[in-house]
N, CA, C and O atoms as a printed pandas DataFrame, in Angstrom:
     atom_number atom_name residue_name chain_id  residue_number  x_coord  y_coord  z_coord
0              1         N          MET        A               1   95.004   64.137   49.906
1              2        CA          MET        A               1   95.523   64.870   48.979
2              3         C          MET        A               1   94.641   65.951   48.661
3              4         O          MET        A               1   94.704   66.430   47.529
4              5         N          ALA        A               2   93.716   66.469   49.610
5              6        CA          ALA        A               2   92.870   67.333   49.043
6              7         C          ALA        A               2   93.301   68.463   49.330
7              8         O          ALA        A               2   92.511   69.381   49.106
8              9         N          ASN        A               3   94.453   68.778   49.825
9             10        CA          ASN        A               3   95.082   70.002   50.294
10            11         C          ASN        A               3   96.480   70.355   48.891
11            12         O          ASN        A               3   97.568   70.900   49.073
12            13         N          VAL        A               4   96.075   69.971   47.969
13            14        CA          VAL        A               4   97.318   69.715   46.987
14            15         C          VAL        A               4   97.411   71.402   46.502
15            16         O          VAL        A               4   98.383   72.148   46.379
16            17         N          ILE        A               5   95.895   71.627   46.286
17            18        CA          ILE        A               5   96.083   73.818   45.601
18            19         C          ILE        A               5   95.933   74.128   46.591
19            20         O          ILE        A               5   95.201   73.484   47.342
20            21         N          ARG        A               6   96.552   75.208   46.967
21            22        CA          ARG        A               6   96.462   76.320   47.889
22            23         C          ARG        A               6   96.060   77.055   47.527
23            24         O          ARG        A               6   95.379   77.357   48.507
24            25         N          ASN        A               7   95.718   78.124   46.468
25            26        CA          ASN        A               7   94.672   79.131   45.899
26            27         C          ASN        A               7   94.286   78.661   44.971
27            28         O          ASN        A               7   94.951   78.136   44.078
28            29         N          MET        A               8   92.793   78.818   45.066
29            30        CA          MET        A               8   92.276   78.881   43.753
30            31         C          MET        A               8   91.463   80.168   42.883
31            32         O          MET        A               8   90.448   80.334   42.208
32            33         N          ASN        A               9   92.503   80.847   43.334
33            34        CA          ASN        A               9   91.995   82.177   42.476
34            35         C          ASN        A               9   93.689   82.577   41.299
35            36         O          ASN        A               9   94.811   83.083   41.330
36            37         N          PHE        A              10   92.961   82.062   40.652
37            38        CA          PHE        A              10   94.122   82.054   39.058
38            39         C          PHE        A              10   93.235   82.953   38.225
39            40         O          PHE        A              10   92.159   83.437   38.579
40            41         N          LYS        A              11   93.945   83.126   36.886
41            42        CA          LYS        A              11   93.360   83.390   35.926
42            43         C          LYS        A              11   93.844   82.687   34.510
43            44         O          LYS        A              11   94.929   82.940   33.987
44            45         N          PRO        A              12   92.952   81.840   34.015
45            46        CA          PRO        A              12   93.435   81.368   32.664
46            47         C          PRO        A              12   93.854   82.057   31.777
47            48         O          PRO        A              12   93.513   83.239   31.743
48            49         N          ILE        A              13   94.555   81.623   30.983
49            50        CA          ILE        A              13   95.368   82.660   29.933
50            51         C          ILE        A              13   95.493   81.600   28.698
51            52         O          ILE        A              13   95.840   80.425   28.820
52            53         N          ILE        A              14   95.067   82.391   27.240
53            54        CA          ILE        A              14   94.615   81.430   25.818
54            55         C          ILE        A              14   96.724   81.499   25.644
55            56         O          ILE        A              14   97.430   82.503   25.746
56            57         N          GLU        A              15   97.128   80.175   25.392
57            58        CA          GLU        A              15   98.409   79.476   25.005
58            59         C          GLU        A              15   98.524   79.390   23.642
59            60         O          GLU        A              15   99.451   79.883   22.999
60            61         N          LYS        A              16   97.321   78.589   23.050
61            62        CA          LYS        A              16   97.359   79.018   21.860
62            63         C          LYS        A              16   96.180   78.526   21.000
63            64         O          LYS        A              16   95.517   77.523   21.265
64            65         N          ILE        A              17   95.967   79.419   19.833
65            66        CA          ILE        A              17   94.860   78.333   18.849
66            67         C          ILE        A              17   95.395   78.351   17.665
67            68         O          ILE        A              17   96.172   79.187   17.204
68            69         N          SER        A              18   94.932   77.341   17.139
69            70        CA          SER        A              18   95.115   76.809   15.626
70            71         C          SER        A              18   94.152   76.655   14.685
71            72         O          SER        A              18   93.810   75.478   14.798
72            73         N          TYR        A              19   93.522   77.154   13.830
73            74        CA          TYR        A              19   92.147   77.005   12.916
74            75         C          TYR        A              19   92.559   76.710   11.555
75            76         O          TYR        A              19   92.945   77.742   11.007
76            77         N          GLU        A              20   92.634   75.528   10.684
77            78        CA          GLU        A              20   93.015   75.320    9.645
78            79         C          GLU        A              20   91.677   74.861    8.724
79            80         O          GLU        A              20   90.930   73.884    8.764
80            81         N          ARG        A              21   91.757   76.074    7.869
81            82        CA          ARG        A              21   90.371   75.451    6.960
82            83         C          ARG        A              21   90.619   74.308    5.906
83            84         O          ARG        A              21   91.658   74.523    5.282
84            85         N          LEU        A              22   90.143   73.461    5.626
85            86        CA          LEU        A              22   90.019   72.350    5.014
86            87         C          LEU        A              22   89.270   72.107    3.873
87            88         O          LEU        A              22   88.437   73.009    3.790
88            89         N          SER        A              23   89.168   71.364    3.000
89            90        CA          SER        A              23   88.397   71.397    1.982
90            91         C          SER        A              23   86.918   70.869    2.179
91            92         O          SER        A              23   86.774   70.219    3.214
92            93         N          GLU        A              24   85.898   71.006    1.465
93            94        CA          GLU        A              24   84.439   70.745    1.338
94            95         C          GLU        A              24   84.428   69.221    1.369
95            96         O          GLU        A              24   85.315   68.470    0.963
96            97         N          PRO        A              25   83.609   68.997    1.759
97            98        CA          PRO        A              25   83.061   67.010    2.278
98            99         C          PRO        A              25   82.748   66.646    0.858
99           100         O          PRO        A              25   82.465   67.568    0.092
100          101         N          GLN        A              26   82.761   65.586    0.476
101          102        CA          GLN        A              26   82.274   65.137   -0.654
102          103         C          GLN        A              26   80.755   65.584   -0.262
103          104         O          GLN        A              26   80.445   66.047    0.835
104          105         N          ALA        A              27   79.643   65.307   -1.624
105          106        CA          ALA        A              27   78.469   65.267   -1.494
106          107         C          ALA        A              27   78.186   64.083   -0.971
107          108         O          ALA        A              27   78.774   63.036   -1.242
108          109         N          ASN        A              28   76.982   64.259    0.041
109          110        CA          ASN        A              28   76.078   63.104    0.614
110          111         C          ASN        A              28   77.317   62.357    1.508
111          112         O          ASN        A              28   77.277   61.128    1.576
112          113         N          ALA        A              29   78.174   62.923    2.041
113          114        CA          ALA        A              29   79.380   62.637    3.108
114          115         C          ALA        A              29   79.100   62.451    4.699
115          116         O          ALA        A              29   78.837   63.407    5.430
116          117         N          ASN        A              30   79.154   61.627    4.973
117          118        CA          ASN        A              30   79.563   61.387    6.488
118          119         C          ASN        A              30   80.316   62.265    7.297
119          120         O          ASN        A              30   81.452   61.824    7.125
120          121         N          VAL        A              31   80.393   62.989    7.879
121          122        CA          VAL        A              31   81.304   63.651    8.654
122          123         C          VAL        A              31   81.162   63.575    9.988
123          124         O          VAL        A              31   80.113   63.919   10.534
124          125         N          ASN        A              32   82.312   63.067   10.718
125          126        CA          ASN        A              32   82.084   62.929   12.273
126          127         C          ASN        A              32   83.331   63.463   12.673
127          128         O          ASN        A              32   84.486   63.378   12.255
128          129         N          ILE        A              33   82.621   64.178   13.832
129          130        CA          ILE        A              33   83.556   65.482   14.478
130          131         C          ILE        A              33   84.511   64.467   15.727
131          132         O          ILE        A              33   83.969   63.933   16.696
132          133         N          GLN        A              34   85.740   64.396   15.468
133          134        CA          GLN        A              34   86.566   64.087   16.839
134          135         C          GLN        A              34   86.892   65.126   17.827
135          136         O          GLN        A              34   87.510   66.155   17.553
136          137         N          VAL        A              35   86.409   64.779   19.089
137          138        CA          VAL        A              35   87.030   66.027   20.312
138          139         C          VAL        A              35   87.876   65.080   21.198
139          140         O          VAL        A              35   87.535   63.909   21.370
140          141         N          TRP        A              36   88.909   65.575   21.715
141          142        CA          TRP        A              36   89.759   64.700   22.438
142          143         C          TRP        A              36   90.716   66.009   23.374
143          144         O          TRP        A              36   91.094   66.969   22.703
144          145         N          ASP        A              37   90.992   65.990   24.572
145          146        CA          ASP        A              37   91.900   67.090   25.191
146          147         C          ASP        A              37   93.061   66.491   25.883
147          148         O          ASP        A              37   92.874   65.681   26.791
148          149         N          GLU        A              38   94.211   66.829   25.523
149          150        CA          GLU        A              38   95.530   66.702   26.558
150          151         C          GLU        A              38   95.720   67.749   27.283
151          152         O          GLU        A              38   95.580   68.934   26.983
152          153         N          MET        A              39   96.242   66.975   28.843
153          154        CA          MET        A              39   96.754   67.878   29.725
154          155         C          MET        A              39   98.221   67.841   30.037
155          156         O          MET        A              39   98.880   66.802   29.993
156          157         N          GLU        A              40   98.609   68.781   30.289
157          158        CA          GLU        A              40  100.406   69.040   30.948
158          159         C          GLU        A              40  100.328   69.593   31.940
159          160         O          GLU        A              40   99.376   70.309   32.250
160          161         N          VAL        A              41  101.564   69.316   32.808
161          162        CA          VAL        A              41  101.315   69.909   34.231
162          163         C          VAL        A              41  102.971   69.837   34.003
163          164         O          VAL        A              41  103.722   68.981   33.534
164          165         N          THR        A              42  103.164   71.195   34.585
165          166        CA          THR        A              42  104.849   71.643   34.751
166          167         C          THR        A              42  104.956   72.501   35.487
167          168         O          THR        A              42  104.335   73.543   35.696
168          169         N          ARG        A              43  106.196   71.799   36.094
169          170        CA          ARG        A              43  106.544   72.535   37.653
170          171         C          ARG        A              43  107.336   73.970   37.351
171          172         O          ARG        A              43  108.355   74.001   36.661
172          173         N          LEU        A              44  106.794   75.047   37.901
173          174        CA          LEU        A              44  107.311   76.549   37.253
174          175         C          LEU        A              44  108.511   76.469   38.490
175          176         O          LEU        A              44  109.646   76.663   38.053
176          177         N          ARG        A              45  108.428   76.236   39.830
177          178        CA          ARG        A              45  108.874   76.323   40.855
178          179         C          ARG        A              45  108.320   75.882   42.038
179          180         O          ARG        A              45  107.195   75.382   42.068
180          181         N          SER        A              46  109.023   76.024   43.032
181          182        CA          SER        A              46  108.799   74.551   44.278
182          183         C          SER        A              46  107.307   74.953   44.719
183          184         O          SER        A              46  106.598   74.066   45.194
184          185         N          ASP        A              47  106.952   75.874   44.621
185          186        CA          ASP        A              47  105.255   76.184   45.027
186          187         C          ASP        A              47  103.987   76.475   44.056
187          188         O          ASP        A              47  102.886   76.938   44.355
188          189         N          ALA        A              48  104.567   75.996   42.612
189          190        CA          ALA        A              48  103.881   76.481   41.754
190          191         C          ALA        A              48  103.913   75.534   40.366
191          192         O          ALA        A              48  104.994   75.404   39.791
192          193         N          VAL        A              49  102.883   74.968   39.910
193          194        CA          VAL        A              49  102.590   74.261   38.782
194          195         C          VAL        A              49  102.247   75.141   37.745
195          196         O          VAL        A              49  101.959   76.292   38.075
196          197         N          LYS        A              50  102.216   74.789   36.383
197          198        CA          LYS        A              50  101.333   75.387   35.328
198          199         C          LYS        A              50  100.442   74.222   34.790
199          200         O          LYS        A              50  101.046   73.183   34.522
200          201         N          VAL        A              51   99.111   74.246   34.596
201          202        CA          VAL        A              51   98.861   73.075   33.829
202          203         C          VAL        A              51   97.996   73.945   32.871
203          204         O          VAL        A              51   97.551   75.075   33.072
204          205         N          THR        A              52   97.854   73.065   31.676
205          206        CA          THR        A              52   97.718   73.331   30.188
206          207         C          THR        A              52   96.756   72.366   30.200
207          208         O          THR        A              52   96.830   71.393   30.951
208          209         N          LEU        A              53   95.340   72.651   28.992
209          210        CA          LEU        A              53   94.468   71.718   28.748
210          211         C          LEU        A              53   94.347   72.194   27.179
211          212         O          LEU        A              53   94.235   73.338   26.738
212          213         N          GLN        A              54   94.403   71.019   26.526
213          214        CA          GLN        A              54   94.656   71.707   25.427
214          215         C          GLN        A              54   93.087   70.897   24.461
215          216         O          GLN        A              54   92.844   69.735   24.785
216          217         N          ARG        A              55   92.324   71.430   23.565
217          218        CA          ARG        A              55   91.078   70.503   23.127
218          219         C          ARG        A              55   91.323   70.705   21.492
219          220         O          ARG        A              55   91.394   71.733   20.818
220          221         N          ASN        A              56   91.402   69.584   21.207
221          222        CA          ASN        A              56   91.527   69.429   19.778
222          223         C          ASN        A              56   90.110   68.990   19.086
223          224         O          ASN        A              56   89.367   68.224   19.701
224          225         N          ILE        A              57   89.738   69.507   17.754
225          226        CA          ILE        A              57   88.770   69.073   17.297
226          227         C          ILE        A              57   88.823   68.730   15.323
227          228         O          ILE        A              57   88.607   69.593   14.473
228          229         N          LYS        A              58   89.072   67.663   15.121
229          230        CA          LYS        A              58   89.374   66.965   13.759
230          231         C          LYS        A              58   88.024   66.278   13.022
231          232         O          LYS        A              58   87.315   65.579   13.746
232          233         N          PRO        A              59   87.755   66.398   12.038
233          234        CA          PRO        A              59   86.800   65.710   11.340
234          235         C          PRO        A              59   87.212   64.368   10.769
235          236         O          PRO        A              59   88.314   63.966   10.396
236          237         N          ASP        A              60   86.137   63.841   10.800
237          238        CA          ASP        A              60   87.064   62.368   10.419
238          239         C          ASP        A              60   85.450   61.726    9.222
239          240         O          ASP        A              60   84.377   61.281    9.629
240          241         N          PRO        A              61   85.964   61.962    7.557
241          242        CA          PRO        A              61   87.463   62.052    7.357
242          243         C          PRO        A              61   87.656   63.494    6.983
243          244         O          PRO        A              61   86.782   64.331    6.760
244          245         N          SER        A              62   89.270   63.661    6.951
245          246        CA          SER        A              62   89.539   64.774    7.238
246          247         C          SER        A              62   88.890   65.879    5.940
247          248         O          SER        A              62   89.127   65.692    4.746
248          249         N          CYS        A              63   88.058   67.011    6.469
249          250        CA          CYS        A              63   87.519   67.685    5.865
250          251         C          CYS        A              63   86.994   69.103    6.668
251          252         O          CYS        A              63   87.039   68.997    7.893
252          253         N          LEU        A              64   86.507   70.403    6.149
253          254        CA          LEU        A              64   85.924   71.238    6.874
254          255         C          LEU        A              64   87.039   71.845    7.427
255          256         O          LEU        A              64   87.504   72.560    6.540
256          257         N          PHE        A              65   87.816   71.948    8.585
257          258        CA          PHE        A              65   88.642   72.587    9.367
258          259         C          PHE        A              65   89.393   71.716   10.364
259          260         O          PHE        A              65   88.920   70.580   10.411
260          261         N          THR        A              66   90.384   71.913   11.140
261          262        CA          THR        A              66   91.016   71.161   12.136
262          263         C          THR        A              66   90.968   72.529   13.322
263          264         O          THR        A              66   90.929   73.703   12.954
264          265         N          ILE        A              67   90.980   72.145   14.612
265          266        CA          ILE        A              67   91.191   73.059   15.427
266          267         C          ILE        A              67   91.829   72.784   16.877
267          268         O          ILE        A              67   91.493   71.898   17.663
268          269         N          GLU        A              68   92.641   73.572   17.010
269          270        CA          GLU        A              68   93.525   73.414   18.795
270          271         C          GLU        A              68   93.446   74.246   19.394
271          272         O          GLU        A              68   94.131   75.144   18.906
272          273         N          ALA        A              69   92.989   74.531   20.232
273          274        CA          ALA        A              69   92.743   75.321   21.664
274          275         C          ALA        A              69   93.387   74.593   22.475
275          276         O          ALA        A              69   93.334   73.371   22.615
276          277         N          LYS        A              70   94.414   75.865   23.372
277          278        CA          LYS        A              70   95.006   75.846   24.712
278          279         C          LYS        A              70   94.923   76.443   25.699
279          280         O          LYS        A              70   95.379   77.579   25.574
280          281         N          ILE        A              71   94.542   76.218   26.674
281          282        CA          ILE        A              71   94.863   77.460   28.165
282          283         C          ILE        A              71   95.617   76.644   28.759
283          284         O          ILE        A              71   95.883   75.463   28.535
284          285         N          GLY        A              72   96.142   77.797   30.008
285          286        CA          GLY        A              72   96.916   77.360   30.853
286          287         C          GLY        A              72   96.724   78.125   32.126
287          288         O          GLY        A              72   96.082   79.156   31.920
288          289         N          VAL        A              73   97.035   77.971   33.240
289          290        CA          VAL        A              73   97.302   78.615   34.382
290          291         C          VAL        A              73   98.026   77.757   35.659
291          292         O          VAL        A              73   98.186   76.557   35.878
292          293         N          GLU        A              74   98.334   78.849   36.295
293          294        CA          GLU        A              74   99.656   79.154   37.168
294          295         C          GLU        A              74   98.787   78.605   38.425
295          296         O          GLU        A              74   97.703   79.089   38.752
296          297         N          VAL        A              75   99.438   77.503   39.090
297          298        CA          VAL        A              75   98.380   77.220   40.461
298          299         C          VAL        A              75   99.236   77.151   41.448
299          300         O          VAL        A              75  100.299   76.543   41.322
300          301         N          ILE        A              76   98.872   77.782   42.588
301          302        CA          ILE        A              76  100.205   77.617   43.779
302          303         C          ILE        A              76   99.275   76.333   44.563
303          304         O          ILE        A              76   98.104   76.088   44.853
304          305         N          ILE        A              77  100.614   75.730   44.680
305          306        CA          ILE        A              77  100.483   74.293   45.759
306          307         C          ILE        A              77  100.782   74.306   46.401
307          308         O          ILE        A              77  101.535   75.240   46.679
308          309         N          ASN        A              78  100.453   73.026   47.571
309          310        CA          ASN        A              78  101.292   73.258   48.975
310          311         C          ASN        A              78  102.399   72.060   48.368
311          312         O          ASN        A              78  102.003   71.151   47.640
312          313         N          THR        A              79  103.386   72.163   48.654
313          314        CA          THR        A              79  105.141   71.242   48.242
314          315         C          THR        A              79  105.232   69.936   48.654
315          316         O          THR        A              79  105.632   68.948   48.038
316          317         N          ALA        A              80  104.653   70.097   50.187
317          318        CA          ALA        A              80  105.116   68.508   50.328
318          319         C          ALA        A              80  103.699   67.703   49.831
319          320         O          ALA        A              80  103.914   66.507   49.636
320          321         N          GLU        A              81  102.231   68.146   49.578
321          322        CA          GLU        A              81  101.291   67.648   49.403
322          323         C          GLU        A              81  101.190   67.087   47.670
323          324         O          GLU        A              81  100.585   66.210   47.054
324          325         N          TYR        A              82  102.152   68.156   47.368
325          326        CA          TYR        A              82  102.128   68.236   45.733
326          327         C          TYR        A              82  103.054   66.772   45.573
327          328         O          TYR        A              82  102.559   65.683   45.282
328          329         N          ASP        A              83  104.276   66.988   45.794
329          330        CA          ASP        A              83  105.340   65.752   45.864
330          331         C          ASP        A              83  104.744   64.283   46.581
331          332         O          ASP        A              83  105.393   63.238   46.566
332          333         N          ALA        A              84  103.717   64.393   47.053
333          334        CA          ALA        A              84  103.142   63.167   47.361
334          335         C          ALA        A              84  102.358   62.536   46.308
335          336         O          ALA        A              84  101.902   61.398   46.424
336          337         N          LEU        A              85  102.267   62.960   45.715
337          338        CA          LEU        A              85  101.565   62.259   44.544
338          339         C          LEU        A              85  101.713   61.412   43.804
339          340         O          LEU        A              85  102.917   61.360   43.552
340          341         N          GLU        A              86  101.115   60.584   43.208
341          342        CA          GLU        A              86  101.847   59.396   42.563
342          343         C          GLU        A              86  101.760   59.792   40.542
343          344         O          GLU        A              86  102.690   59.586   39.763
344          345         N          ASP        A              87  100.575   60.291   40.223
345          346        CA          ASP        A              87  100.707   61.125   39.100
346          347         C          ASP        A              87  100.067   62.244   39.313
347          348         O          ASP        A              87   98.991   62.214   39.909
348          349         N          ASP        A              88  100.689   63.594   38.804
349          350        CA          ASP        A              88  100.198   65.112   38.768
350          351         C          ASP        A              88   99.138   65.099   37.688
351          352         O          ASP        A              88   98.264   65.964   37.752
352          353         N          VAL        A              89   99.126   64.612   37.146
353          354        CA          VAL        A              89   98.229   64.831   35.656
354          355         C          VAL        A              89   97.147   64.163   35.871
355          356         O          VAL        A              89   96.147   64.803   35.544
356          357         N          GLU        A              90   96.931   63.098   36.302
357          358        CA          GLU        A              90   95.636   61.826   37.006
358          359         C          GLU        A              90   95.064   62.771   38.097
359          360         O          GLU        A              90   93.929   62.486   38.479
360          361         N          PHE        A              91   95.652   63.828   38.650
361          362        CA          PHE        A              91   95.472   64.559   40.114
362          363         C          PHE        A              91   94.726   65.942   39.449
363          364         O          PHE        A              91   93.721   66.365   40.021
364          365         N          PHE        A              92   95.196   66.586   38.322
365          366        CA          PHE        A              92   94.697   67.858   37.714
366          367         C          PHE        A              92   93.860   67.191   36.874
367          368         O          PHE        A              92   92.891   67.942   36.982
368          369         N          LYS        A              93   93.561   66.475   36.234
369          370        CA          LYS        A              93   92.254   66.023   35.346
370          371         C          LYS        A              93   90.739   65.522   35.686
371          372         O          LYS        A              93   89.775   65.166   35.009
372          373         N          THR        A              94   91.037   65.687   37.191
373          374        CA          THR        A              94   89.636   65.506   37.783
374          375         C          THR        A              94   89.763   66.910   39.042
375          376         O          THR        A              94   88.653   67.043   39.557
376          377         N          SER        A              95   90.390   67.532   39.399
377          378        CA          SER        A              95   90.865   68.659   40.037
378          379         C          SER        A              95   89.154   69.834   39.551
379          380         O          SER        A              95   88.359   69.552   38.654
380          381         N          PRO        A              96   89.085   70.915   40.367
381          382        CA          PRO        A              96   88.540   71.930   39.683
382          383         C          PRO        A              96   88.891   72.955   38.420
383          384         O          PRO        A              96   88.172   73.532   37.604
384          385         N          ILE        A              97   90.225   72.918   38.620
385          386        CA          ILE        A              97   90.885   73.082   37.724
386          387         C          ILE        A              97   90.586   72.908   36.283
387          388         O          ILE        A              97   90.283   73.829   35.525
388          389         N          ALA        A              98   90.700   71.611   35.951
389          390        CA          ALA        A              98   90.078   71.144   35.155
390          391         C          ALA        A              98   88.853   71.955   34.263
391          392         O          ALA        A              98   88.805   72.381   33.109
392          393         N          ARG        A              99   88.014   71.943   35.264
393          394        CA          ARG        A              99   86.723   71.834   34.976
394          395         C          ARG        A              99   86.361   73.433   34.482
395          396         O          ARG        A              99   85.427   73.760   33.750
396          397         N          VAL        A             100   87.562   74.482   35.214
397          398        CA          VAL        A             100   87.385   75.561   34.925
398          399         C          VAL        A             100   88.186   75.983   33.453
399          400         O          VAL        A             100   87.917   76.965   32.762
400          401         N          LEU        A             101   89.254   74.942   33.178
401          402        CA          LEU        A             101   89.730   75.184   31.792
402          403         C          LEU        A             101   89.130   74.642   30.555
403          404         O          LEU        A             101   89.227   75.067   29.404
404          405         N          VAL        A             102   88.525   73.673   30.994
405          406        CA          VAL        A             102   87.479   73.075   29.839
406          407         C          VAL        A             102   86.019   73.742   29.768
407          408         O          VAL        A             102   85.425   73.627   28.696
408          409         N          ASN        A             103   85.289   74.542   30.991
409          410        CA          ASN        A             103   84.373   75.687   30.517
410          411         C          ASN        A             103   85.056   76.889   29.707
411          412         O          ASN        A             103   84.266   77.507   28.993
412          413         N          ASN        A             104   86.236   77.278   29.693
413          414        CA          ASN        A             104   86.816   78.055   29.219
414          415         C          ASN        A             104   87.042   77.850   27.765
415          416         O          ASN        A             104   86.645   78.762   27.041
416          417         N          LEU        A             105   87.527   76.969   27.282
417          418        CA          LEU        A             105   87.914   76.107   26.286
418          419         C          LEU        A             105   86.852   76.055   25.398
419          420         O          LEU        A             105   87.047   76.231   24.196
420          421         N          VAL        A             106   85.281   75.740   26.044
421          422        CA          VAL        A             106   84.157   75.870   25.280
422          423         C          VAL        A             106   83.468   76.686   24.486
423          424         O          VAL        A             106   82.994   76.591   23.354
424          425         N          THR        A             107   83.524   77.792   25.594
425          426        CA          THR        A             107   83.631   78.981   24.796
426          427         C          THR        A             107   84.032   79.374   23.852
427          428         O          THR        A             107   83.464   79.608   22.785
428          429         N          ILE        A             108   85.344   79.515   24.244
429          430        CA          ILE        A             108   86.199   79.921   22.735
430          431         C          ILE        A             108   86.302   79.248   21.609
431          432         O          ILE        A             108   86.487   79.780   20.514
432          433         N          LEU        A             109   86.174   77.896   21.832
433          434        CA          LEU        A             109   85.622   77.374   20.915
434          435         C          LEU        A             109   84.048   77.324   19.659
435          436         O          LEU        A             109   83.773   77.195   18.466
436          437         N          ALA        A             110   83.569   77.486   20.700
437          438        CA          ALA        A             110   81.938   78.074   20.033
438          439         C          ALA        A             110   81.851   79.119   19.164
439          440         O          ALA        A             110   81.211   79.199   18.115
440          441         N          ASN        A             111   82.875   80.271   19.945
441          442        CA          ASN        A             111   83.023   81.198   19.226
442          443         C          ASN        A             111   83.822   81.407   17.864
443          444         O          ASN        A             111   83.517   82.223   16.993
444          445         N          LEU        A             112   84.893   80.531   17.835
445          446        CA          LEU        A             112   85.894   80.461   17.168
446          447         C          LEU        A             112   84.768   79.874   15.517
447          448         O          LEU        A             112   84.840   80.394   14.403
448          449         N          THR        A             113   83.711   78.525   15.988
449          450        CA          THR        A             113   83.532   78.163   15.156
450          451         C          THR        A             113   81.946   78.744   14.767
451          452         O          THR        A             113   81.214   78.110   14.008
452          453         N          MET        A             114   81.589   79.881   15.325
453          454        CA          MET        A             114   80.301   80.818   15.073
454          455         C          MET        A             114   79.737   80.523   13.704
455          456         O          MET        A             114   78.687   80.003   13.327
456          457         N          HIS        A             115   81.148   81.206   12.876
457          458        CA          HIS        A             115   80.354   81.193   11.281
458          459         C          HIS        A             115   80.656   80.326   10.371
459          460         O          HIS        A             115   80.546   80.559    9.167
460          461         N          SER        A             116   81.215   78.848   11.036
461          462        CA          SER        A             116   81.758   78.024   10.135
462          463         C          SER        A             116   80.055   77.359    9.357
463          464         O          SER        A             116   78.871   77.650    9.530
464          465         N          GLN        A             117   80.941   76.182    8.318
465          466        CA          GLN        A             117   80.106   75.662    7.713
466          467         C          GLN        A             117   78.977   74.867    8.829
467          468         O          GLN        A             117   77.846   75.085    8.397
468          469         N          LEU        A             118   78.938   74.297    9.693
469          470        CA          LEU        A             118   78.203   73.698   10.385
470          471         C          LEU        A             118   77.803   74.426   11.542
471          472         O          LEU        A             118   76.968   73.835   12.225
472          473         N          GLY        A             119   78.242   75.785   12.042
473          474        CA          GLY        A             119   77.388   76.653   12.995
474          475         C          GLY        A             119   78.290   76.556   14.172
475          476         O          GLY        A             119   79.446   76.192   13.955
476          477         N          PRO        A             120   77.964   76.800   15.251
477          478        CA          PRO        A             120   79.043   76.762   16.697
478          479         C          PRO        A             120   79.159   75.596   16.842
479          480         O          PRO        A             120   78.121   74.948   16.704
480          481         N          ILE        A             121   80.497   74.800   17.192
481          482        CA          ILE        A             121   80.497   73.705   17.524
482          483         C          ILE        A             121   80.281   73.614   19.049
483          484         O          ILE        A             121   81.362   73.698   19.631
484          485         N          ILE        A             122   79.274   73.475   19.849
485          486        CA          ILE        A             122   79.419   73.146   21.323
486          487         C          ILE        A             122   79.484   71.965   21.993
487          488         O          ILE        A             122   78.504   71.302   22.333
488          489         N          THR        A             123   81.053   71.590   22.263
489          490        CA          THR        A             123   81.385   70.508   22.763
490          491         C          THR        A             123   81.109   70.680   24.102
491          492         O          THR        A             123   80.768   71.740   24.627
492          493         N          ALA        A             124   81.298   69.366   24.769
493          494        CA          ALA        A             124   80.591   69.298   26.242
494          495         C          ALA        A             124   81.785   69.930   27.315
495          496         O          ALA        A             124   83.013   69.857   27.266
496          497         N          PRO        A             125   81.017   70.472   28.136
497          498        CA          PRO        A             125   81.973   70.922   29.006
498          499         C          PRO        A             125   82.376   70.167   30.017
499          500         O          PRO        A             125   82.074   70.592   31.132
500          501         N          VAL        A             126   83.105   68.943   29.945
501          502        CA          VAL        A             126   84.058   67.981   30.534
502          503         C          VAL        A             126   85.220   67.744   29.568
503          504         O          VAL        A             126   85.358   67.967   28.365
504          505         N          CYS        A             127   86.170   67.103   30.706
505          506        CA          CYS        A             127   87.015   66.593   29.678
506          507         C          CYS        A             127   86.656   65.345   29.055
507          508         O          CYS        A             127   85.799   64.525   29.384
508          509         N          GLN        A             128   87.704   65.356   27.816
509          510        CA          GLN        A             128   87.438   64.062   26.772
510          511         C          GLN        A             128   89.152   63.669   26.697
511          512         O          GLN        A             128   89.924   63.848   25.755
512          513         N          PHE        A             129   89.327   63.276   27.589
513          514        CA          PHE        A             129   91.080   62.420   27.457
514          515         C          PHE        A             129   90.760   60.761   27.115
515          516         O          PHE        A             129   90.129   59.882   27.701
516          517         N          PRO        A             130   91.483   60.823   25.948
517          518        CA          PRO        A             130   91.634   59.232   25.371
518          519         C          PRO        A             130   91.906   58.088   26.549
519          520         O          PRO        A             130   92.311   58.236   27.702
520          521         N          LYS        A             131   91.643   57.256   26.039
521          522        CA          LYS        A             131   91.834   55.918   27.063
522          523         C          LYS        A             131   93.029   55.215   26.091
523          524         O          LYS        A             131   93.540   54.144   26.418
């Protein structure tokens, strides 16, 4: 399955950014920031798929802000190798494509939160998929 991706020459494009400001936390409250990712793979044509990665940031309890940022890329594939995959999403979750997308998202989210109450939120440059 090493030859699924035919061409690594691609350009990630921002699909969506949602930043919603919420209320201030209660005095002396503990706020946990939850971060998780979601990936989708959509077949565009016989030799191409679109891979999108969305990172979600939500505090618990719900306060300060919530953020969703999605970035995508069109990937040229070897059709026979791709069709032989059992799970295309699982393949791309551990591919170089995921690493490129998550690194772009980390930078975007740090810039979006630069002037928040917490300062820039630097999330890990690795995908964090819920189990």
